[in-house]
N, C-alpha and C positions, 0 to 999 in steps of 0.2 A: 627417876621419873616414872610415873604410872604409865601403863599400856595405853590408856585413853589419851593421855597428854601426848604420848609419842605418836599415836595415830593422827592426832590433830596436827602436830608439828609437821609430820611428813605429808600432810594433805590427803591422807588415805580416806578420811571421812568425806571430804569434798569430792574426791575422785569417785567414791561410791555413789554419792548423790548425782554427780554428772553422768556416770554410767547408767544408773537407773532411769534418769530422765530421758537420756538419749535412746536407750533401748525401748522405753515405753513409746516415745514419739515414733520410732522406726516401725514398731508393731502397728500403731494406729494408722500411719501412712499406708503400710502394706494392706491392712484390712480394708481401708476405704478406696484405695487406688487400684489394687490388683484386679478386683472384679471387672473393672472397666476394660481391662486388657485380656480378660478371660484367663488369667493366671490361676492355676489350680489352688484349691484351699490348702492342700498339704504343704505348699511352699511357705505359707504364713506360719503353719505349725512348726516347720523346721527353723524359721527365723526366731520364734519364741524359744525353742529348745537351745539354739545356738547362743541366744542372749543369756539364758540361765547358765549354760555351761561356761561361758566366757567370763562370768562375774568373778569367780575366785581368782582366775588368772589375771584379770585387770587389777584386783586388789593387791596381789603379790607384786605386780609390776609397779604399782604406785608406791609400795613400801620401799622398794629398792632403787627406784629411779625418780628423777625430778626433771621437769622441763625448765631450762634456764636460757638466758639470752645467747649462750654459746651452744645450745642444743640439748640433747638428752645426756644426762650425767648420772652416775651412781650417787646415791644419797651420801655415801661415805666420803665422796670426793668434794662435797660442797662445804665451803667455809662454815664454821659453827655459828656465825652471827645471825643466821636464819633470815636475813633480808631477802635472799633469793626465794626461799620457800614462801615467805609472806607475799611476794609479788606473784608467785605461781598461784597461791590461794586466791588472791584477788582476781586473777584472770579466770580461774575456775568459777568463782562466784558470778562473774559477768556472763560466762557461758551458760551457767545453770539458769540464770534469770532469763537469758535469751531463749533457751529451749522451752522453759515454762511458758513464756509469752507465745511462742509458736504453738505450744500445746493448746493454749486457750483459744487461739485463732482457729486451729483445726477443729476443736470441739464445737465452736460457734458455727463454723462452716458446715460441719457435718449435720448439726441440728437444724439449721435454718436455710441451708442451700441444697446440700446433697440429698437430704431426706425430707424436704419440705412437703413431699407428697407421700410420706410414709403411711399416713392413715388410709389413703386409697390402696396402696400396695398390700396392706395387711387386711383389707376387707372392711375397714371402718369407713363411715361416711364423714368427710371433713365437716367441721362445724359451720363453715360459711355456706349457707344454702342460697342459690341464686333466686332472685325475686321472680324472674320469668322462667319458672320451672314447673312441670306438671306430670302427674302420673294418672293414667286412665285405668281405674280398677275394673276387674271383670264385671261385665254386664250380667245382671240376673236374667235367666231364661224363664220368662213367665208363660211360655207356651205350654199347653197341656201335654205336648209330645216331648219327652226328654231328649229324643234324637235331634231336636232343633238346637241343642247346645252348640253345635258347630256354627250356627247362624249368629247367635249372640256373641260368641267368641270372635267370629269373623268381623262383626261390626265394630267391636271394641278395637281389634287389631287394625282395621282400616282407618279408624279415626286417629289413633295414635300415630300411624304411619303418615297420614296427611300432616299432622301437627309437627312431626319430626322434620319435615321438609321446610319448616319455617325457621330460618337460620338463627333468629334471636331467641328461640325457645329451647330449653333443655327438656327433653321428653324421655321419660324412663320407658324402656322396652317392655314388651308383653311378658317375657319370661319372668321378670322380677315381680310384676304386678299380679301374676297368676297365683301367687302365694297368699293373696288376700281376697276375701269375699267382698262383694259390693256392700256398701253401707255398714262398715265395720264399727266397732265401738270406739277405739282410740285412734282417731285420725292423726293427731299430732305425732304420736309414736311412729305410725306407719310412714308419715311424711318425712320424719327424721331418718328412718331406716333407708328410705328411698332417695333421700337428698333433694326433696322438692318442697315448694311452698303451697302449690295448689293440687287439688285432687278432683277428678271428674268421676262421679258415680252415675250409674245408669241401669236401665233394664230394657229388654226387648221382648215383644210379644208378636209372634208370627202365626197367622191363620190364613191358609190358602194363599191368595195373592195380596193380602193386606198385612201391614206391619205397623206396630206402634213402638216408638222409641221414646223413653223418658230419660232426661239427663239433668244433673245439677252440678254446678261448679262451686267448690268450697275452698276458702282459704284455710288450709288445715292447721296453720299455726295460730289463727285467731278464732277458728270455728265460724267464720262469717260466710253466709251463703251469698255468692255474687250473682248467680243467675240460674234459672231453671226453666225447662220448657218440655213440651210434649209434642211429638210429631206423629200424626196419623196419616200414613201414605200407602200407596201401592208399592209392591216390590220393585216395579220399574223405576220408582223415584228414590230408591234407597241411596244412590250416590249423591243426589241433591240434598238429602238429609245429612249425610256425613259431611258434605261440603259446608252446609249452613252451620252445623255444630262447630266445625273446625274454625271457620271464619269468626264466629261469635267469640270463641275462646281466645283467639289471637287478639281480637279487639279488646276484650276484657282485661287481658294481661298486657295490653299496650305494646304488643309485638309488631314492629313495622313489617309490612308485607311488600316485597318487591313485585314487579310485574310477573316474574317467573313464579314466585311463590303463590300469587293469586291464581295463576293458571293451574298450578299443581293442586291447590285446594279445591278447585272447581272441576277437576278432571273426571272423566267417565271412562274407566278402563275397558268397559265393554257395554254394548247396547243390548246384550242378550242376558236377561235375568236368569235363565236356566244355566248358562255358562258360568255366571257369577256364583251361583249356589254350588255348582260342582267345584269351582276353584276354592271356595271357602271350605268345602269338605276336604279337599286335597291338603290345604294348609293345616287344617285341624289334625289330620293324621300325621302329616310331616313333622309337626311340632312335637310329636310324641317319641320320635327317634328310636324306634325299634325296627328290626328287619321286616316284620309283618306289617307294621303301620306304614313304613316307607313304601312298600309294594302297593298297599291300598291307596296311598297318596298318589303314586304314579298313575294308577288307573283313573282316579278322578281328574287329574290334570289332563290326561289324554282325552277323556270325555268332554272336558271343558273346551279343549282345542277343537274337537270335532263339532261342537256346537258353534264355536266362533273361532275360525282359523286366524283371526287377526288379534287375538287376546294375548298380548305380550307377557303379562304376568303369569299366565298359565304355562307358557313356554319356559319362563324363568323357574317356575316351580318344578317343572319336569326335569330341567337341567340339575336343579338341586338334589332331586331324588337320585338321579344316576350318579352324581358325584359322591353322595354319601353311602350308597349301597355297598361299595367295596369295604367300607369301614364297619358298617353295622351288620351287613349280611354276608360278608366275606366272599362277595362275588368278584369276578375277575376284572381288574381295572381296564384292561385292554378291550373288554366288551362294553363296559359302562361309560368310560370317559369319552370315547368318540360320540356316543349318543348325547352326553351332556353338552359337548361342544356344539353339536348341531342345534340343539334346542336353545342354548344360550345365545348363539349368534343370531338365530331367528328372532329371539326376544329383542335384542339390540337393534336389529334391522327394522322391526316393527315400531319401536319407540326408543330412540337414542337418548331421550331425556330421563329414562327410568333407571334410578340408582340400583334397584333390585336386579335388573337385567345385566348391568355392567358387573355387579358383584358376582352373580352366577357365572358369568363368562370368565371373570378373573379367577375364581376358585377352580373352575374346570381346567383353565390353562395351567394353573399352578400344579394341579394333580397330574397334568400331562407333561410336567417338567419343562414348561415354557415360561420362565420366570420374568423375563423382561416385558413381554406383552401382558402378563398377569399383573405386574406392578402398575403398568399404565392404566389398566382397567380398574384396579382397586382405587387408584388416585382419582380417576374420572368419577367413579361411584361416590367417593367421599366429597368430591367437589359439588356433585349434584345434591347430596344429602349428608352433611357432616355429622348428623345425629343418628346415622344408621349403625347400630351396635354390631350387627352381624358382619358388616364390611370391615370394621375395625378389628373384630375378632379373627376373621379368616386371613386378613392381611397380616396381622400379628403372628399367626401360626405359620404363614408362609415365610415371613422374615426369620422366624425361629429356625425353620428347616435350613435356611441359608447361613445360619450362624451370625446373623445381624441382631444380637441379643438386645442391645439398648433400644434400637428402633422397635423391635418386637415388644419390649416392655412398654414403650410409649403408646403403641396402638392398643395393647391389651388393657392398660390402665384406663385409657379413654373408653374402651368397650365396657369395662367394669363400672365406670362412672355413669354410663348410660343404662346399664343393666346390672345394678349392684348385687342382685340376689341370684343371678344366673349361675347355676352350678358349673356348666361347661366353661364359661368365660373365667370364673374364678379358678377352676382347675387348670386351665391353660396358662393363666398368670402364674400359678404355682410352678408349673413345669418350666416356664421361661426363667423364673427366678433361680430354679435349680440349675438350669443350663448355663446361666450367667455366673455360677459359682457362689450364689447367695443362698447357701444350703439352709441355714437356720430360718431365714425368711420364707423360703419355699416350703419347709415343713410346717411352719405356723400357718401359712396360707392354705395349704392342703388340708390341715386339720380343721380349719374353719369351714371348709367345704363339707367335710365329713360330719362336722357338728350340725350342719344344716340337713344333711341326708347321709346317714351312716352306710347306706347301701349303694351310694352312687359309685358305680364300678370304675369309671374313668379316673376318679380321684384316688381310689384304692390302688389302681394300677400305677398311676404317676407317682404316688407317694412311695410305692415299692421301688420305682426307678431311682428316686432321689436317695432313698436309704441304701440302695445297692451301690450307687456312685459314692456315697459316704463311706462305704465299707461295712455297713451293718447288714450282712447277708441274711442272718436269721430274721431280723426285722422286716427285710424286703420279702423274704419267702412268706412270712406270716401275712403280709398285705396281699400278695398274689393269691394265696390260698383262701382269702376271705371272699374272693370273687365267686359268685354263684356259677355252677357249671354251665347254665344256659347262656351266660355272658362271655364265656371263654372262647374267643376266636382262635384260629391257628397262631396268630401273633402273640396272644396272651399265653397260650400253652408253650410256645417256644421260649418265652421269657422264664416261665416256670421250669422248663427243662434246663435252661442255662443255669439258673440259680442252684438247682440240684447238683449240676456238674461242678461248678466252681466251689460248692460247699463240700465236695467229696462224695456226693451220692451219684456217681457216674452211671450206675446201672439204672437208676430211676430216670435220669436224663435220657439215656439211650432208649428206655421203654417209651417215653413220650415221642422221641424222634421216630421210632419205628411206627408208632400209631399215625403220626402225621404223614410219613412217607407212604403208608398204606392208603390213607385217605386221599393223598394226591393222585393215586391211580384211579380213583373213582370220581373225584370232583376237584375243583380248583383249590389249591393251597399256595399261598404266596411263597416265593422262593426266598425272599429277604429273611423272614424269621427262621427258616431252615438253615440259611447261611450262618446265622448267629449261633445256632446250636453246634454246627460243625466246627465253627471257630473256637467255641468253648472247649471242644474235644481236642483241639490242636490240629484239626484237619483243614489247613489253610487252602489247599488247592480246591477241595470240594466247596469251601465257602466262597472262594472267588468265582468259581463257575456258576454257583447259585446266584450270586450278586449280579453277574452278567445276564443271567436269565431274568432276574428281577427287572433289570433295565428294559429288556425286551417286553416284559409284561406290563410296563408302565407302573410298576409297583415299587420303584426305588425311593419314592417320597411317601413315607408311611405315617405322616401326621405325628401323633403322640408316640408312636413306636420309634420314631427317629428318622433321620436321613443320613446318607453316607457321609455328608459333610460334618455332621455334629455327633453322630452316634458313638459314644465312648466305648461301646462293646466291640467296635471294629478297630480299635487302636492298634491291635497286633498286626493289622494289614497295612498300616500307614507306612509309606516308603516303598512298598511293592509297586513296580511299574504298572502292572495290570490294574491294581486298585487305584493308583493315582490317576490313571487314564479315565477310569469310571468317574472319579470325583470331578475331574476337569470337564468331562462331558456333561455331568450333572449341573455344574455351575454355569456352563455355557448354554444350557438348555438343549442339549443333544441327548434325547432319550435312547437313541440306538447305540 
């Protein structure tokens, strides 16, 4: 008898098919299910290795043994009539068919249920574009003075903010629309990139106390002009112009307005035109997100408050400045966050219906490690304005720090839908995918950000973190070193020091640590990143002391740098009573 015939008679070929189908199904289930339980990617790799190693043993087993009605028997002990082996083969055939059927069900579920939003996750706009959706492109500044750019940008921003509060409308945020000039050539392509049907173009001309606003509403998919108008008004009437434009757009798009929405569209945040212009200047600089521009923004918000002490939006803007300064200017959180909380609470006190105020308060509370009240404020903000991308973004980042990865992904995907070309939202989404164990998707997402802007340092930094977690230390170091020196905060330098240490360049890591320690004697340096360096050096006691200091500094929740709940670089401390107490206090909202 030939070897092939003997393999067939002994059901070895069927056993091989059964083993291969079972192993493949097991790997697919692990790949799809494990990320939901935050099981590390290396576990899946070991399952694959174990399946490969086990194959020859399974074949040897099937050569020598056969399952019979009496149980497991040696092949040599089975009567030669082969009826038993035929029955075993038939059973194996049924099992193979059942496993293949399960595999088909898994593939269909994966394609159409688990990853039905894969286009959003990967940065592509889903093909189904809502009818009631609009993007407000940057308004041309027709004033002779280029410094009036803040005013045209501010009018655009306030119109889309009013529209976003109309529940039936999808309104793309300013960050994405800023990438396009007004009156561009290919409206259809831009609309598809932004995921909208309609586009509003406009221009603003300001001279002394007079302002002219031109607008036109276009169906970008058909190039049909639905409406256009020109408004010649005094500066004191600018809110009425914004209200009229917003109401007309809502009517043209047949978006139903509730009584609350009509009130929002007709609102006048301040009666003081000078305060309004100062606020617009503040937002103009705040949107640019550098240390210098944030400080300028804070000055303008304070001037706006001095002009009108009841201007809730100006207080919210001031709170946002103080919340972001520790991140972009490396100032001390314990100095900035209390100021942010005072300003944000004042904003909510002045106007409890303002989503921006609740979002500012929520973010300040989160940075102060008060997560329960922060979550309530985020949910209140999104109840007031479900289309507020920044609220979804900051809420998602807060959930990420708490290790609630799936909820964080939901919020950040919604933020991305509302602001599809925002670099920081797309980078945060990539970070969350990495934290959830979806490494390949995270790398693809972050590469898309860098394709949009190769110099965007948060994406460079986060991609380095993902590569480091994957075990690609050289790739991570290359990403960290791409960051320009002026963008390297102490947190970034600490990560660079750590990668040197774990790569065997301990002297280089200690050199950076010495520099940061010396700097800490002159100015504020967060304790958290210093703790990460000491832990890489194996100095656990020093690391724990610094983490306890970080808690006192209100610096234990470091945004994209990590939190003690989720930071994998701190794994060597897990199980230590001092560290576990810090984690428990962190989750309970006890910063001390």
